[in-house]
N, C-alpha and C positions, 0 to 999 in steps of 0.2 A: 504493499498500501504505498502511496504518496503521501498520506497525510495521518500523521501521530495525532492520538488525541489522549488526554488526561485519562479518559476512563480506561480504556486499552491499558495504558503504562498501569493503573494501578490494580486493575485485574491479574497482570502479569506479575505483582508484585515488585515491579521494577520503580527504582528513586529517581531515574535520570534519562532526559533523550534527548537528542540532539535534534534542532530544528531541521526538516528536510525543505529542499529548494520547494517553494509556493508561487514561483513566479514573481515580476516587481511591480508594484505598485506605482501609478503616473502619477507625482505628485512633485510639487516645488520642494526646493532644496530647505530642509531645515531652517537655514541662514535667513532664509528669505519670507519665512512664516509673521505672520503678523500678530503681536502679543500683547496682551492688555498689562500696561505698566501703573502700578500702584505704590503708594507712598508708605512710610515705615508704619502708617497705622492702618492699612489694607483699603484705604478710598482710592478709586480708581482715578488716575491721571489721563493719560493719554495710550494710544496706538502706536508701537514701537516694532521696527523688524527684530526678528528673535535675535540675530547674529550682532546689531548694535546693544540689546538688553544682557549678552552674554559680554560683551566689548566694555562696557561701561558698568557693569555689576548693578544693575537697576532690579528692584524690586518688581516682581511679580506673582501671580498665582498658579497654582499646581495641584493637581489632584493625586491622591495617594489610594489604590485600592488594595486593600489585605482580603486576599482571597483564601480562602480555607476551605477543606473537606471534613467529611463525618469519621474521616479514621483519625482527626485531628492535627493534619498536617497542614503546614503553610505552602503556598506556590512560591519557588523564589526564583528570579528571573537573573539570569548572566545576560550582562547588555550588551551591545552588539558593539564592536569596535568602533564601527561610522558614528557613535553616538559623541555628542559636542561636549558632556559634560560626563567627567568619570567613565570614559568606555572601559566594558569590559570588567567593571563592578558587579558586584552581585546589588540587587535590590530586592528588597522585604517587600514592595509594592508595585502593582501596575500601576498605570496613572501616566501623566503629563502635562506640557505645558497650558493655560489656558488662552485659547485664540481669539481674535477680534471676534465678536458678535456672540459668543458663547456665555450661558449661566454656567455657573459652578458645575451645577449637574448635567447638564449637556455635555462639559468637560469630560468629566468623570465617565459616563454612559461611552462616548466617544471613543474614549483611550483603550476603554478595557475591551470594547469590541474590536478596535484596530490590533492592541496589541495580544488578545488570547482567543479571539473569534467568539467569544461569548456577548450575545444578543438579548435584549427584551428580560434580562434578571435584574430585581428591583435591589438596589444597594442601600444600604445603613450607613446613614450619617451619622458622625461620633462627635466631631470638635475639629476646630481649627490651631494650627502654629505658627510661631514666628521663627524662622531659619534664617541665620546669617553667617556667612563663613566669605574667605577672602575668594570664593569661585562665584557662589550663588547670595543670593537675598530673597528670599520667596516667603510668601503666605500658603501653608499647605493646608487642603483640603480635605478632611480623612475620613473612610467609608473602609468600608468592610463587605463581604458576599461570601457568603455559605453555597459550596459548588462542587457537584461531583459528576459534572457531563464532560461532554469534550472540548479540547482546545484546539485551535489551530495559531501556531505563533506567526507574528508578523515579523520576516527576516531581518528587514533593515532596522528594527528594534530589539529585536529579541535574539540570542546565539541560541541558548537552551534554556529549559528549565528542571528545577530542583525539586521535591519536597520534604522539607524540614520540619520536626517537632518543636516546641518550645525548646524542649532541653538543648537540641542541636542548633537552633538560634543564637541561644544564650552561648554557647560554649565556642561556634563561630565568632560573636562579638567579642567575646573574652578573651579569642586568641588571634585577634587581629587579622580576620579573614579581611580582605577589602570589599567592603559594603556601604551602599552609599549613605553616610553619614543622616542624610535628614529623613532617609527611609526608617532609618533607627528612631529618631525623634517620634515618627509617627505609630511606630509599632508599639514603642513603650507608653504612648495614650491608649491604646485599645488591648493589649493582650489578655488584659484581665477582664476583659467583656467579652470575646469571642470563645469558641467550644475547642480550644487548643490547650486546655490545661491537662498534665500529665494524670 
């Protein structure tokens, strides 16, 4: 089969698979995307190209969708080397940058469909957080999704996925595995509110 699914992966008892070739999407380059810029208090300011947001390290909004299954495992992404922010790092959440004309929820739903092929499943909103580093300034919208169905990876965004338990997540964080730091912030806000406890 040319399409791997999370469901098949779980039935086979596997914890990891590599994204198959699923074709290239015709889309503008990431740097040309038009992004909502906000201030330090999350108030909308203006629209800028994503490349300019990165270059000037401006505040923007981003969705973080933490996907977990009935086996108390969380879906962890290995980011594509094509990403403009920390390529090749593990990401505890699906999600992405809020673009021009999107609401927060519209952005989260679009991102989880694009990255994971998950469509028409309700997301649970938890909270927002502010994260500042020398690389990004972001206001994060934190969602969770319990899901046991198939997934289809977006090759341009995600190289592979793994399933980690709560103990494995904390072990990777403690031992310094390269993980997106802002996704750790969001995870710390919600791990005790979703069904991944041992």
